[in-house]
mmCIF file of the N, C-alpha and C atoms, coordinates in Angstrom:
data_MODEL
# 
_entry.id   MODEL 
# 
loop_
_atom_site.group_PDB 
_atom_site.id 
_atom_site.type_symbol 
_atom_site.label_atom_id 
_atom_site.label_alt_id 
_atom_site.label_comp_id 
_atom_site.label_asym_id 
_atom_site.label_entity_id 
_atom_site.label_seq_id 
_atom_site.pdbx_PDB_ins_code 
_atom_site.Cartn_x 
_atom_site.Cartn_y 
_atom_site.Cartn_z 
_atom_site.occupancy 
_atom_site.B_iso_or_equiv 
_atom_site.pdbx_formal_charge 
_atom_site.auth_seq_id 
_atom_site.auth_comp_id 
_atom_site.auth_asym_id 
_atom_site.auth_atom_id 
_atom_site.pdbx_PDB_model_num 
ATOM 1  N N  . MET A 1 1  ? 7.080  15.727 -5.960  1.00 0.00 ? 1  MET A N  1 
ATOM 2  C CA . MET A 1 1  ? 6.391  14.572 -5.347  1.00 0.00 ? 1  MET A CA 1 
ATOM 3  C C  . MET A 1 1  ? 7.415  13.707 -4.593  1.00 0.00 ? 1  MET A C  1 
ATOM 4  N N  . THR A 1 2  ? 7.065  13.334 -3.393  1.00 0.00 ? 2  THR A N  1 
ATOM 5  C CA . THR A 1 2  ? 7.982  12.523 -2.601  1.00 0.00 ? 2  THR A CA 1 
ATOM 6  C C  . THR A 1 2  ? 7.982  11.079 -3.075  1.00 0.00 ? 2  THR A C  1 
ATOM 7  N N  . ALA A 1 3  ? 8.993  10.335 -2.681  1.00 0.00 ? 3  ALA A N  1 
ATOM 8  C CA . ALA A 1 3  ? 9.089  8.927  -3.080  1.00 0.00 ? 3  ALA A CA 1 
ATOM 9  C C  . ALA A 1 3  ? 7.893  8.135  -2.564  1.00 0.00 ? 3  ALA A C  1 
ATOM 10 N N  . THR A 1 4  ? 7.467  8.450  -1.338  1.00 0.00 ? 4  THR A N  1 
ATOM 11 C CA . THR A 1 4  ? 6.329  7.750  -0.747  1.00 0.00 ? 4  THR A CA 1 
ATOM 12 C C  . THR A 1 4  ? 5.056  8.012  -1.534  1.00 0.00 ? 4  THR A C  1 
ATOM 13 N N  . ALA A 1 5  ? 4.837  9.281  -1.859  1.00 0.00 ? 5  ALA A N  1 
ATOM 14 C CA . ALA A 1 5  ? 3.639  9.642  -2.614  1.00 0.00 ? 5  ALA A CA 1 
ATOM 15 C C  . ALA A 1 5  ? 3.667  9.015  -3.999  1.00 0.00 ? 5  ALA A C  1 
ATOM 16 N N  . LYS A 1 6  ? 4.840  9.010  -4.627  1.00 0.00 ? 6  LYS A N  1 
ATOM 17 C CA . LYS A 1 6  ? 4.981  8.423  -5.950  1.00 0.00 ? 6  LYS A CA 1 
ATOM 18 C C  . LYS A 1 6  ? 4.682  6.930  -5.906  1.00 0.00 ? 6  LYS A C  1 
ATOM 19 N N  . THR A 1 7  ? 5.217  6.249  -4.906  1.00 0.00 ? 7  THR A N  1 
ATOM 20 C CA . THR A 1 7  ? 4.978  4.812  -4.763  1.00 0.00 ? 7  THR A CA 1 
ATOM 21 C C  . THR A 1 7  ? 3.505  4.547  -4.516  1.00 0.00 ? 7  THR A C  1 
ATOM 22 N N  . PHE A 1 8  ? 2.893  5.352  -3.665  1.00 0.00 ? 8  PHE A N  1 
ATOM 23 C CA . PHE A 1 8  ? 1.477  5.192  -3.362  1.00 0.00 ? 8  PHE A CA 1 
ATOM 24 C C  . PHE A 1 8  ? 0.632  5.419  -4.612  1.00 0.00 ? 8  PHE A C  1 
ATOM 25 N N  . SER A 1 9  ? 0.978  6.446  -5.390  1.00 0.00 ? 9  SER A N  1 
ATOM 26 C CA . SER A 1 9  ? 0.250  6.732  -6.626  1.00 0.00 ? 9  SER A CA 1 
ATOM 27 C C  . SER A 1 9  ? 0.383  5.580  -7.604  1.00 0.00 ? 9  SER A C  1 
ATOM 28 N N  . GLY A 1 10 ? 1.587  5.039  -7.726  1.00 0.00 ? 10 GLY A N  1 
ATOM 29 C CA . GLY A 1 10 ? 1.830  3.906  -8.618  1.00 0.00 ? 10 GLY A CA 1 
ATOM 30 C C  . GLY A 1 10 ? 1.060  2.685  -8.153  1.00 0.00 ? 10 GLY A C  1 
ATOM 31 N N  . PHE A 1 11 ? 1.053  2.451  -6.851  1.00 0.00 ? 11 PHE A N  1 
ATOM 32 C CA . PHE A 1 11 ? 0.316  1.321  -6.291  1.00 0.00 ? 11 PHE A CA 1 
ATOM 33 C C  . PHE A 1 11 ? -1.175 1.462  -6.555  1.00 0.00 ? 11 PHE A C  1 
ATOM 34 N N  . THR A 1 12 ? -1.702 2.639  -6.333  1.00 0.00 ? 12 THR A N  1 
ATOM 35 C CA . THR A 1 12 ? -3.124 2.899  -6.552  1.00 0.00 ? 12 THR A CA 1 
ATOM 36 C C  . THR A 1 12 ? -3.495 2.711  -8.012  1.00 0.00 ? 12 THR A C  1 
ATOM 37 N N  . ALA A 1 13 ? -2.665 3.252  -8.914  1.00 0.00 ? 13 ALA A N  1 
ATOM 38 C CA . ALA A 1 13 ? -2.928 3.126  -10.350 1.00 0.00 ? 13 ALA A CA 1 
ATOM 39 C C  . ALA A 1 13 ? -2.883 1.661  -10.779 1.00 0.00 ? 13 ALA A C  1 
ATOM 40 N N  . ASN A 1 14 ? -1.875 0.937  -10.296 1.00 0.00 ? 14 ASN A N  1 
ATOM 41 C CA . ASN A 1 14 ? -1.745 -0.473 -10.653 1.00 0.00 ? 14 ASN A CA 1 
ATOM 42 C C  . ASN A 1 14 ? -2.904 -1.298 -10.119 1.00 0.00 ? 14 ASN A C  1 
ATOM 43 N N  . THR A 1 15 ? -3.338 -0.998 -8.904  1.00 0.00 ? 15 THR A N  1 
ATOM 44 C CA . THR A 1 15 ? -4.469 -1.713 -8.315  1.00 0.00 ? 15 THR A CA 1 
ATOM 45 C C  . THR A 1 15 ? -5.748 -1.414 -9.091  1.00 0.00 ? 15 THR A C  1 
ATOM 46 N N  . LYS A 1 16 ? -5.896 -0.156 -9.469  1.00 0.00 ? 16 LYS A N  1 
ATOM 47 C CA . LYS A 1 16 ? -7.106 0.277  -10.173 1.00 0.00 ? 16 LYS A CA 1 
ATOM 48 C C  . LYS A 1 16 ? -7.208 -0.365 -11.553 1.00 0.00 ? 16 LYS A C  1 
ATOM 49 N N  . TYR A 1 17 ? -6.084 -0.439 -12.277 1.00 0.00 ? 17 TYR A N  1 
ATOM 50 C CA . TYR A 1 17 ? -6.110 -0.936 -13.646 1.00 0.00 ? 17 TYR A CA 1 
ATOM 51 C C  . TYR A 1 17 ? -5.844 -2.429 -13.758 1.00 0.00 ? 17 TYR A C  1 
ATOM 52 N N  . SER A 1 18 ? -4.996 -2.969 -12.890 1.00 0.00 ? 18 SER A N  1 
ATOM 53 C CA . SER A 1 18 ? -4.610 -4.372 -13.018 1.00 0.00 ? 18 SER A CA 1 
ATOM 54 C C  . SER A 1 18 ? -5.083 -5.240 -11.858 1.00 0.00 ? 18 SER A C  1 
ATOM 55 N N  . GLY A 1 19 ? -5.337 -4.615 -10.710 1.00 0.00 ? 19 GLY A N  1 
ATOM 56 C CA . GLY A 1 19 ? -5.852 -5.339 -9.560  1.00 0.00 ? 19 GLY A CA 1 
ATOM 57 C C  . GLY A 1 19 ? -4.783 -6.166 -8.861  1.00 0.00 ? 19 GLY A C  1 
ATOM 58 N N  . ALA A 1 20 ? -4.223 -7.119 -9.575  1.00 0.00 ? 20 ALA A N  1 
ATOM 59 C CA . ALA A 1 20 ? -3.262 -8.024 -8.963  1.00 0.00 ? 20 ALA A CA 1 
ATOM 60 C C  . ALA A 1 20 ? -1.845 -7.468 -8.983  1.00 0.00 ? 20 ALA A C  1 
ATOM 61 N N  . VAL A 1 21 ? -1.605 -6.450 -9.814  1.00 0.00 ? 21 VAL A N  1 
ATOM 62 C CA . VAL A 1 21 ? -0.270 -5.878 -9.923  1.00 0.00 ? 21 VAL A CA 1 
ATOM 63 C C  . VAL A 1 21 ? 0.031  -4.999 -8.713  1.00 0.00 ? 21 VAL A C  1 
ATOM 64 N N  . ARG A 1 22 ? 1.211  -5.177 -8.138  1.00 0.00 ? 22 ARG A N  1 
ATOM 65 C CA . ARG A 1 22 ? 1.603  -4.369 -6.990  1.00 0.00 ? 22 ARG A CA 1 
ATOM 66 C C  . ARG A 1 22 ? 3.010  -3.835 -7.183  1.00 0.00 ? 22 ARG A C  1 
ATOM 67 N N  . VAL A 1 23 ? 3.242  -2.620 -6.704  1.00 0.00 ? 23 VAL A N  1 
ATOM 68 C CA . VAL A 1 23 ? 4.560  -2.011 -6.818  1.00 0.00 ? 23 VAL A CA 1 
ATOM 69 C C  . VAL A 1 23 ? 5.449  -2.523 -5.696  1.00 0.00 ? 23 VAL A C  1 
ATOM 70 N N  . SER A 1 24 ? 6.609  -3.021 -6.040  1.00 0.00 ? 24 SER A N  1 
ATOM 71 C CA . SER A 1 24 ? 7.530  -3.518 -5.026  1.00 0.00 ? 24 SER A CA 1 
ATOM 72 C C  . SER A 1 24 ? 8.605  -2.472 -4.744  1.00 0.00 ? 24 SER A C  1 
# 
């Protein structure tokens, strides 16, 4: 998995579960 895909996956998961949480 590329860094971009990993970041996107983390962002999506955080948005889905926490909403306000964002990956920096």
